[in-house]
C-alpha atoms as one frame of an Amber mdcrd trajectory, in Angstrom:
protein
 -52.214 -12.101  51.349 -50.879 -13.543  48.096 -51.491 -17.271  48.141 -49.821
 -19.214  45.337 -50.931 -22.721  44.390 -48.599 -25.060  42.527 -50.541 -27.792
  40.749 -48.238 -30.492  39.432 -48.128 -34.105  38.402 -46.743 -36.207  41.224
 -43.070 -36.913  41.044 -40.888 -34.157  42.446 -39.592 -34.919  45.911 -40.550
 -32.973  49.026 -37.214 -31.111  48.984 -37.701 -30.019  45.364 -41.233 -28.836
  46.086 -40.101 -26.966  49.207 -37.283 -25.303  47.256 -39.677 -24.293  44.471
 -42.172 -22.859  46.971 -39.461 -20.849  48.719 -38.096 -19.488  45.440 -41.572
 -18.535  44.226 -42.283 -16.777  47.528 -38.984 -14.884  47.209 -39.908 -13.713
  43.705 -43.341 -12.550  44.897 -41.652 -10.709  47.748 -39.176  -9.033  45.407
 -41.443  -8.209  42.452 -44.690  -7.377  44.248 -43.150  -5.994  47.408 -45.200
  -8.237  49.666 -43.595  -9.086  53.011 -42.804 -12.771  53.498 -45.173 -12.981
  56.466 -48.086 -12.400  54.065 -47.064 -14.935  51.395 -48.230 -18.544  51.410
 -47.557 -21.308  48.892 -49.295 -24.665  48.656 -48.648 -27.690  46.452 -51.292
 -29.970  44.984 -50.032 -33.149  43.348 -52.035 -35.129  40.785 -51.622 -38.379
  38.906 -51.290 -38.426  35.107 -54.841 -39.697  34.821 -56.109 -36.662  36.759
 -54.175 -34.020  34.843 -56.673 -33.597  32.002 -59.297 -32.508  34.542 -56.875
 -30.066  36.177 -55.900 -28.637  32.783 -59.517 -28.251  31.658 -60.662 -26.667
  34.924 -57.763 -24.356  35.721 -55.747 -23.747  32.529 -57.635 -24.197  29.266
 -59.092 -20.932  27.958 -58.621 -19.176  31.321 -57.777 -15.474  30.938 -56.020
 -15.394  34.320 -53.384 -17.930  33.158 -50.629 -15.463  32.266 -48.103 -18.058
  31.082 -49.696 -20.691  28.865 -48.238 -24.190  28.591 -46.634 -25.273  25.336
 -49.227 -28.017  24.829 -52.962 -28.125  24.168 -53.544 -31.839  24.714 -53.137
 -32.731  28.397 -53.186 -36.466  27.575 -50.087 -36.394  25.366 -48.592 -32.996
  26.267 -48.461 -32.066  22.593
């Protein structure tokens, strides 16, 4: 029932991504009380050249983004 999507620039290894997904699922289980069998986590990796589009579509000015990044320019991350 909760499905979490991690959108990231390519780079972390499979083990790091798996560890992050498992830890995020554990936090959702603990804080929202959702059983593990209902939690799913996916990872979408993007190149640097694609990140501006991801930022503009999913992050910039979106009210559902509860933790905002510390940058406003997705080209320079400043």
